[in-house]
C-alpha positions in Angstrom: 17.6 4.4 -10.4 21.1 5.4 -9.4 21.5 3.3 -6.3 18.4 3.0 -4.1 15.9 5.5 -2.7 16.0 9.2 -3.4 18.0 9.9 -6.5 17.9 10.9 -10.1 16.6 8.6 -12.9 19.3 6.5 -14.5 19.7 7.0 -18.2 19.2 9.8 -20.8 16.8 12.2 -19.1 18.3 15.7 -19.2 17.4 17.2 -22.5 19.5 20.1 -23.7 18.1 22.7 -26.1 19.3 25.2 -28.7 22.9 26.5 -28.8 23.7 24.8 -25.5 22.7 21.4 -27.0 24.9 22.0 -30.1 27.8 22.9 -27.8 27.3 19.7 -25.8 27.1 17.6 -28.9 30.4 19.0 -30.3 32.1 18.3 -27.0 30.9 14.7 -27.0 28.7 15.2 -23.9 25.4 14.7 -25.6 23.8 13.0 -28.6 21.2 14.4 -31.0 17.7 13.1 -30.6 14.4 13.6 -32.6 11.3 15.3 -31.3 9.6 11.9 -31.0 12.5 10.6 -28.8 12.3 13.7 -26.6 8.5 13.2 -26.1 9.1 9.6 -25.2 11.8 10.5 -22.6 9.4 13.1 -21.0 6.5 10.6 -20.9 8.7 7.9 -19.4 10.1 10.3 -16.8 6.6 11.4 -15.8 5.4 7.8 -15.4 8.3 7.1 -13.1 7.5 10.0 -10.8 9.8 12.6 -12.2 9.1 16.3 -12.8 10.0 18.2 -15.9 10.1 21.8 -16.9 11.5 24.3 -19.4 13.4 26.4 -16.8 12.9 30.2 -17.0 16.2 31.1 -15.3 17.5 32.4 -18.7 14.5 34.5 -19.4 10.9 34.2 -20.6 10.4 32.0 -23.7 14.0 30.9 -23.6 15.3 27.7 -22.0 18.6 25.8 -22.2 17.2 22.5 -21.1 14.2 20.4 -20.1 14.7 19.1 -16.6 13.6 15.6 -15.8 14.4 14.6 -12.2 12.9 13.3 -9.0 11.2 16.2 -7.3 12.8 15.5 -3.9 16.3 15.9 -5.3 15.6 18.9 -7.5 17.3 21.8 -5.6 15.4 24.4 -7.8 12.0 23.1 -6.6 13.1 22.7 -3.0 14.8 26.1 -2.8 11.8 27.9 -4.2 9.4 26.3 -1.7 11.8 26.7 1.2 11.8 30.4 0.6 8.2 30.4 -0.6 9.2 31.9 -3.9 7.6 29.6 -6.5 8.6 31.9 -9.4 12.2 30.9 -8.8 11.4 27.6 -10.4 8.6 28.7 -12.7 8.5 27.1 -16.1 8.2 28.6 -19.6 5.7 25.8 -20.2 2.4 26.1 -18.3 0.1 23.1 -18.1 -3.6 23.3 -18.7 -6.5 21.1 -17.7 -8.3 19.4 -20.5 -11.9 19.5 -19.2 -13.0 16.7 -21.6 -10.5 14.3 -20.2 -10.3 15.4 -16.6 -12.4 13.2 -14.2 -11.6 15.2 -11.0 -9.7 12.3 -9.5 -7.4 14.7 -7.7 -4.3 12.7 -8.6 -2.5 15.7 -10.0 -3.0 17.5 -6.7 -1.7 14.6 -4.7 1.6 14.4 -6.6 2.3 18.0 -7.6 5.4 19.0 -5.6 4.7 22.7 -6.2 1.1 22.7 -4.9 0.4 24.4 -8.2 -2.9 22.5 -8.7 -5.8 22.8 -6.2 -9.2 21.1 -5.9 -12.2 23.3 -6.1 -15.4 23.1 -4.1 -18.1 21.6 -6.2 -19.6 19.0 -3.9 -23.3 18.6 -3.6 -23.4 19.7 0.1 -26.3 21.2 1.9 -24.0 23.5 3.8 -21.3 24.6 1.4 -17.8 24.9 2.9 -16.0 28.1 2.1 -12.4 27.7 1.0 -9.7 30.3 1.9 -6.8 29.8 -0.5 -3.4 30.8 0.9 -1.9 33.6 -1.2 1.8 33.3 -1.9 3.6 36.6 -2.6 5.7 36.7 -5.7 6.8 40.3 -5.9 8.7 40.7 -2.6 12.0 42.5 -2.5 13.1 41.3 0.9 11.9 37.9 2.1 14.0 36.9 5.2 14.4 33.7 7.1 11.3 34.4 9.2 9.2 33.8 6.1 10.9 30.6 5.1 8.9 27.4 5.1 11.3 24.8 6.7 8.7 22.0 6.7 8.0 22.4 3.0 8.4 18.6 2.3 5.5 17.8 4.6 3.4 20.9 4.9 0.5 20.6 2.5 -1.6 23.4 3.9 -1.9 25.1 0.6 -3.7 22.0 -0.8 -7.4 21.7 0.0 -7.7 18.5 2.1 -11.1 18.7 3.8 -13.1 19.6 0.7 -12.7 19.2 -3.0 -11.9 15.5 -3.0 -15.1 13.5 -3.5 -16.3 11.9 -0.3 -16.7 8.5 -2.0 -13.0 8.5 -2.8 -12.1 9.7 0.7 -14.2 7.0 2.4 -12.9 4.2 0.1 -10.2 2.1 2.1 -8.3 1.8 -1.2 -8.8 5.5 -2.1 -10.0 4.6 -5.5 -11.1 7.6 -7.7 -14.7 6.6 -7.7 -16.0 9.6 -9.5 -13.3 9.1 -12.1 -14.4 5.6 -13.2 -18.0 6.5 -12.9 -17.5 9.3 -15.5 -15.5 7.1 -17.8 -18.2 4.4 -17.5 -20.9 6.9 -18.3 -18.9 7.8 -21.5 -18.7 4.1 -22.4 -14.9 4.1 -22.0 -14.8 0.9 -19.9 -11.1 0.1 -20.5 -10.2 3.6 -19.1 -12.5 3.1 -16.2 -11.0 -0.2 -15.4 -7.5 1.3 -15.6 -8.5 4.0 -13.0 -9.8 1.3 -10.6 -6.7 -0.9 -10.9 -4.4 2.0 -10.2 -5.4 1.6 -6.5 -7.2 -1.8 -6.4 -5.8 -4.7 -8.5 -8.8 -6.9 -7.8 -12.0 -5.0 -8.9 -13.9 -8.1 -10.0 -13.4 -9.7 -6.6 -14.1 -6.5 -4.7 -17.2 -5.9 -6.8 -18.8 -9.0 -5.2 -17.7 -8.6 -1.6 -17.1 -4.9 -1.1 -18.6 -3.2 2.0 -19.5 -0.2 -0.1 -18.2 2.5 2.2 -18.3 4.8 -0.8 -22.1 4.6 -1.0 -22.5 5.5 2.7 -21.2 9.0 2.0 -22.5 9.5 -1.6 -23.9 13.1 -1.8 -26.6 11.9 -4.1 -28.0 10.3 -1.0 -28.9 13.8 0.3 -31.4 14.0 -2.6 -32.8 10.5 -2.9 -30.5 7.5 -2.8 -26.8 6.9 -3.3 -25.4 6.0 -6.7 -25.0 2.2 -7.1 -21.3 2.5 -7.2 -20.4 -1.1 -6.5 -22.7 -2.4 -9.2 -21.0 -0.1 -11.7 -17.6 -1.3 -10.6 -18.7 -4.9 -10.9 -20.0 -4.3 -14.4 -16.7 -2.7 -15.4 -14.7 -5.5 -13.8 -16.5 -8.2 -15.8 -14.0 -7.4 -18.5 -11.4 -9.2 -16.4 -13.2 -12.5 -16.9 -12.5 -12.4 -20.6 -8.8 -13.0 -21.5 -9.1 -10.8 -24.6 -10.4 -7.8 -22.6 -8.2 -7.9 -19.5 -6.4 -4.8 -18.5 -2.7 -5.4 -18.2 -1.0 -2.2 -16.8 1.9 -0.6 -18.6 5.2 -1.4 -16.9 7.1 1.6 -15.5 10.4 -0.3 -16.0 11.3 -3.1 -18.4 9.6 -6.4 -17.4 11.9 -8.5 -15.2 14.6 -5.8 -15.0 14.3 -5.2 -11.3 15.2 -7.1 -8.1 14.2 -10.7 -7.3 11.5 -10.5 -4.7 9.9 -13.3 -2.6 6.3 -12.8 -1.4 5.3 -15.2 1.3 1.6 -15.7 1.3 -0.8 -15.6 -1.7 -3.7 -13.8 -0.1 -5.1 -10.3 -0.9 -2.1 -8.5 0.6 0.6 -10.7 -1.0 -1.1 -10.6 -4.4 -1.6 -6.8 -4.3 2.1 -6.5 -3.5 3.0 -8.8 -6.4 0.9 -6.7 -8.7 2.5 -3.4 -8.0 6.1 -4.8 -7.8 5.6 -6.3 -11.2 4.4 -3.0 -12.6 7.8 -1.6 -11.5 9.6 -4.4 -13.4 10.7 -6.6 -10.4 11.0 -10.3 -10.7 8.3 -11.5 -8.3 7.6 -15.0 -6.9 4.7 -15.8 -4.7 5.0 -18.7 -2.2 1.9 -20.2 -0.8 1.4 -23.3 1.4 -2.0 -24.0 -0.2 -2.6 -25.8 -3.5 -4.0 -22.6 -5.0 -3.2 -18.9 -4.4 -5.8 -16.5 -3.2 -5.8 -16.9 0.6 -9.1 -16.1 2.2 -10.5 -15.2 -1.2 -10.0 -18.8 -2.3 -10.6 -20.7 1.0 -12.5 -18.3 3.2 -15.2 -16.5 1.4 -18.0 -18.9 0.4 -18.6 -19.6 -3.3 -22.1 -18.4 -3.2 -20.7 -14.9 -2.4 -17.5 -15.1 -4.5 -17.2 -17.5 -7.4 -13.8 -19.1 -7.5 -13.4 -18.6 -11.3 -13.5 -14.9 -10.5 -10.6 -15.2 -8.2 -8.7 -17.3 -10.7 -9.3 -14.8 -13.5 -7.8 -12.0 -11.4 -4.8 -14.2 -10.5 -4.3 -15.0 -14.2 -3.7 -11.3 -14.8 -0.8 -11.5 -12.4 0.6 -14.5 -14.4 0.3 -12.5 -17.6 2.4 -9.8 -15.9 5.2 -12.2 -15.2 4.5 -13.1 -11.6 5.5 -16.7 -10.7 3.6 -18.8 -8.3 5.0 -21.7 -6.2 2.1 -23.4 -4.3 2.3 -26.2 -1.8 5.4 -24.6 -0.4 5.5 -23.9 3.3 8.3 -21.3 3.8 10.0 -22.1 7.1 9.4 -25.9 6.7 10.0 -26.7 3.0 12.4 -23.9 2.4 13.9 -21.3 4.8 14.4 -17.6 4.4 18.2 -18.1 4.3 17.8 -20.6 1.5 15.7 -18.2 -0.5 18.5 -15.5 0.0 21.0 -18.0 -1.3 18.7 -18.4 -4.4 19.2 -14.7 -5.1 16.1 -13.2 -3.5 16.9 -9.6 -2.4 13.6 -8.7 -0.7 10.8 -10.4 1.2 7.2 -9.4 1.8 5.6 -11.5 4.5 1.8 -11.6 4.0 0.7 -14.9 5.7 -2.4 -13.3 7.1 -4.3 -14.5 10.2 -5.1 -18.2 9.4 -5.6 -19.4 13.0 -8.7 -19.1 15.1 -9.0 -17.9 18.6 -10.2 -20.4 21.2 -13.2 -20.0 23.5 -11.2 -21.1 26.6 -14.2 -23.0 28.0 -14.7 -26.6 29.1 -15.5 -29.1 26.4 -13.9 -27.1 23.6 -11.9 -30.1 22.4 -14.9 -32.3 21.9 -15.6 -33.8 18.5 -18.0 -31.6 16.5 -16.3 -28.3 17.5 -14.9 -26.4 14.5 -12.8 -23.2 14.2 -14.4 -20.7 11.9 -11.6 -20.5 9.3 -11.2 -24.3 9.1 -15.0 -24.7 8.8 -15.1 -22.4 5.8 -12.2 -24.2 4.2 -13.5 -27.8 4.7 -17.3 -27.1 4.6 -18.3 -30.5 6.1 -21.6 -32.2 5.4 -24.2 -33.8 7.7 -23.9 -31.2 10.5 -27.2 -31.7 12.2 -28.1 -28.9 14.5 -25.5 -26.1 14.4 -24.6 -23.3 16.7 -22.2 -20.6 15.5 -20.5 -18.5 18.2 -19.6 -14.9 17.0 -21.2 -11.8 15.6 -18.8 -10.7 12.9 -18.7 -11.2 9.2 -16.8 -14.5 9.5 -19.5 -15.8 11.8 -22.2 -14.8 9.4 -20.4 -16.6 6.6 -20.1 -19.7 8.8 -23.8 -19.6 9.6 -24.8 -19.2 5.9 -22.5 -22.1 4.9 -23.9 -24.3 7.8 -27.6 -23.6 7.0 -27.0 -25.2 3.5 -25.7 -28.4 5.1 -27.6 -28.6 8.4 -31.0 -29.1 9.9 -30.9 -25.8 11.7 -28.4 -23.0 12.4 -28.4 -20.5 15.3 -25.9 -17.7 15.6 -24.9 -16.7 19.2 -23.3 -13.3 19.9 -22.3 -11.2 22.9 -23.6 -8.1 21.2 -27.2 -7.1 20.9 -28.8 -7.2 17.5 -28.2 -3.6 16.7 -24.6 -3.8 17.9 -23.4 -6.7 15.8 -20.0 -6.0 14.2 -21.1 -7.8 11.0 -22.5 -5.6 8.2 -26.3 -5.2 8.3 -26.6 -6.4 4.7 -24.9 -9.7 5.5 -27.0 -10.3 8.6 -30.2 -9.7 6.6 -29.0 -12.2 4.0 -28.3 -14.8 6.7 -31.8 -14.3 8.2 -33.2 -14.7 4.7 -31.4 -18.0 4.4 -33.0 -19.3 7.5 -30.4 -18.6 10.2 -31.8 -17.6 13.6 -30.0 -15.3 16.0 -29.8 -15.3 19.8 -28.0 -12.1 20.8 -26.6 -11.0 24.2 -25.2 -14.4 25.3 -21.8 -15.9 25.7 -20.4 -19.5 25.9 -20.0 -20.9 29.4 -19.5 -24.6 28.7 -19.7 -27.1 25.9 -21.6 -30.3 26.7 -20.3 -33.6 25.3 -21.1 -37.3 25.6 -18.5 -39.9 24.6 -16.4 -36.9 23.5 -19.1 -35.8 21.0 -20.9 -32.5 21.2 -24.4 -32.6 22.6 -25.1 -29.0 23.5 -23.8 -25.7 24.8 -24.4 -23.7 28.0 -24.7 -19.9 27.5 -24.5 -17.1 30.1 -26.1 -13.7 29.8 -23.8 -10.9 28.6 -24.4 -7.6 30.4 -21.6 -5.6 28.8 -19.3 -6.1 25.8 -17.0 -3.1 26.0 -16.0 -0.8 28.8 -16.4 3.0 28.9 -13.3 3.6 26.8 -14.4 1.1 24.1 -12.1 -1.7 25.0 -13.4 -5.3 24.8 -14.2 -6.2 28.4 -17.3 -8.4 28.6 -19.2 -8.7 31.9 -21.6 -11.7 32.4 -24.3 -12.7 34.8 -23.1 -16.2 35.7 -26.4 -17.1 37.3 -28.6 -16.5 34.2 -27.9 -19.3 31.8 -29.4 -21.0 28.8 -28.7 -24.5 27.3 -29.1 -25.2 23.6 -28.9 -28.8 22.3 -26.8 -29.1 19.2 -24.6 -31.5 17.2 -22.0 -29.0 15.8 -20.4 -25.9 17.2 -18.5 -23.4 15.1 -16.4 -20.7 16.8 -15.8 -17.5 14.9 -14.6 -15.1 17.6 -11.5 -13.8 16.0 -8.3 -14.9 14.2 -4.6 -15.1 15.0 -1.3 -15.4 13.2 0.3 -18.9 12.8 4.0 -18.3 12.1 5.1 -21.9 12.1 8.9 -22.0 11.5 8.8 -19.1 9.1 10.8 -16.8 11.5 13.3 -19.5 12.6 16.8 -18.1 12.5 15.6 -14.5 12.0 15.9 -11.6 14.4 12.1 -11.0 14.4 10.5 -11.1 17.8 6.9 -12.2 18.3 4.8 -10.5 20.9 2.4 -12.2 23.3 -0.6 -11.4 21.0 1.2 -13.2 18.1 2.1 -10.1 16.1 5.7 -9.2 15.1 7.5 -6.7 17.3 8.4 -3.5 15.4 11.6 -1.7 15.9 11.6 0.7 18.8 12.9 3.9 17.2 14.3 5.7 20.1 17.6 6.7 18.4 18.3 7.5 14.8 21.9 7.2 13.7 23.0 9.3 10.8 26.4 8.6 9.3 28.6 11.7 8.7 29.2 13.0 5.2 33.0 13.3 5.8 34.2 15.3 2.9 31.0 16.9 1.5 32.9 19.8 -0.2 35.4 17.6 -2.0 32.5 15.3 -2.9 30.7 18.1 -4.6 33.8 19.2 -6.5 34.5 15.6 -7.6 31.0 14.9 -8.7 30.4 18.2 -10.5 32.2 17.0 -13.6 29.8 14.1 -13.8 26.7 16.3 -13.1 26.1 14.6 -9.7 26.6 17.5 -7.4 22.9 17.9 -7.0 22.5 14.2 -6.4 25.2 14.1 -3.7 24.0 17.3 -2.0 20.5 16.0 -1.8 21.8 13.2 0.5 23.2 15.9 2.8 19.9 17.7 2.8 18.0 14.5 3.4 20.1 14.0 6.6 19.2 17.5 7.7 15.5 16.9 7.1 15.5 13.6 9.0 17.3 15.2 11.9 14.7 18.0 11.9 11.7 15.7 11.8 13.2 13.4 14.4 13.7 16.2 16.9 10.1 17.3 16.4 9.1 13.8 17.3 11.3 13.7 20.4 13.7 11.1 18.8 17.4 11.3 19.7 19.7 11.9 16.7 23.2 10.5 16.9 25.9 10.9 14.3 28.3 7.9 13.8 31.3 7.2 11.6 30.4 5.7 8.2 30.8 2.0 7.8 30.1 2.3 4.0 31.5 4.9 1.7 30.6 5.7 -1.9 32.4 6.9 -5.0 31.3 8.4 -8.2 32.6 6.4 -11.1 34.8 8.5 -13.5 33.8 6.2 -16.4 30.0 6.0 -16.2 29.2 8.5 -13.5 27.1 6.2 -11.3 27.3 6.2 -7.5 28.3 2.8 -5.9 28.9 1.3 -2.5 32.5 0.7 -1.4 33.4 -1.6 1.5 36.7 -3.0 2.7 38.5 -0.3 0.8 37.5 -1.9 -2.6 35.3 -0.2 -5.1 33.9 -2.1 -8.1 31.4 -0.3 -10.4 28.8 -2.0 -12.4 30.5 -0.9 -15.6 33.7 -2.8 -14.6 35.8 0.1 -13.2 37.8 -1.0 -10.2 39.7 1.1 -7.6 40.2 1.6 -3.9 37.5 3.6 -2.2 37.9 7.2 -1.2 37.1 8.8 2.1 33.6 9.7 1.0 30.9 9.3 3.6 27.3 8.2 3.0 24.1 8.4 4.9 23.0 5.3 6.8 19.9 5.4 8.9 19.9 2.7 11.6 18.1 1.9 14.7 20.0 1.8 18.0 21.3 -1.7 17.7 21.9 -2.8 14.1 22.2 -1.8 10.5 18.7 -2.1 9.0 18.9 -1.1 5.4 20.7 0.5 2.5 22.2 3.9 3.1 19.2 5.8 1.8 16.5 3.8 3.7 14.4 5.7 6.2 
């Protein structure tokens, strides 16, 4: 990319055609390429999110060039939608759907900047929804400002949102194209099915064993008999990840290791997912984890009888094959600081430490020997527990109970909620009951009994209400109605919290009372002025960057428009940074302290060009194109 954020792709992407191409070659502005090279350029541009067309501005069936650029910088596309005149940017090439290959994933609809593709209504619904497509005129003679669509970047009314997309995809937290990989699997194309899954979910083998199956809850086949066994199909497909020879390694959008040096702090599901997608974009990714093995809760939280650890390792091995580096037994903040990592060349950080701590009961006797926090209990899995009481009604509590029953004389799960109100999934509760766990619902802890600092029992009080009328957690107890259970071990699984340690030491991050990081309060957006936009455009035109520069000006206008709609104040300030277009290579670079050094080696003083900086009200928070 040219600089960061919105911009054109760096490299040879604009393909000239016919006599215009010959003219450019004679003048030394272009080089001759083969058809195969052109096809490769077009495919690469498409993978990187660019759009391409054979423009019709010179007449039907005649084009001077094939445009490959980012859609949000292409003035032809933006102008045509601003004025609702799509034919202004129509192409002499019209795409067609290959029905044999299409799996109705809706991906083309999601990314098409022209809203040229729409989803039809072919769901198996009892009450069919009627779709009213918006007709866009293309033969108007006068189409004034009152017809212009000023919110064209965000207004997707012309795309069918409520219907068309399969409900299984919509209900999936990862938004995986379920119907897509089901069709590929039915055709025996398992590698293609796995590729569809991993586009949105990099750990299908793990998910296939612990997934909550929200997709099956809304499967329309359930209206006839029973839902499709979607999770079982996904698990079958993902078995290929276990064999090194069959693993799916995604194609890199950019050359492997060509991007920025990025540090990911925490090797759990969030950190590993981030590592996967950053690696696909060619970044140099290093994952730091304080534990001996990466995987986070997948490795140390979910019991092995639910998720085998070799499955976790196989999915992590895929990341290693992609070039991701792992540094375990490293506690960032203690063994190495963020500033030290910056000095080692890391340009970006993704903090994904999760919620490793457990919330306390805040009752008498909680510090007695034999009381375990849920997360620690799952990690250590101690033996010889005797009689066990697990406090909590969520999925973690169920896991603790199922682990305990394998190493204890008896296990009882205590929850505030009634049996039909338990936050844990019904399937997991049924499995716990099948294992021999007993439940006692509608009770809360009042006191932990101990003798010689060792747990001997727990006193419970009747819970009358868990949440108030607005759904907020606000339990009410009957302090007079109590029950005592004799036990040797108590496991508390009533929620988790973040343990920051020294990670944020020396940073500007504030931690709130609930342990979460405070986000920036965006009450004012500051936009730096483009000081000499006209001269900028004239200067850049000779390097074909006028569109690129003008897009920054339009971006500022768009941000101002959206900020005012949200009631956020917009303030224009003088630019601290300026930019210049290199007369040698044509790239746009930062300039500060009146010195300008291009990546190609060109050196001069900066000009008076302004650039866009988007800051909060107190400090500079990113590069000049960061929103």
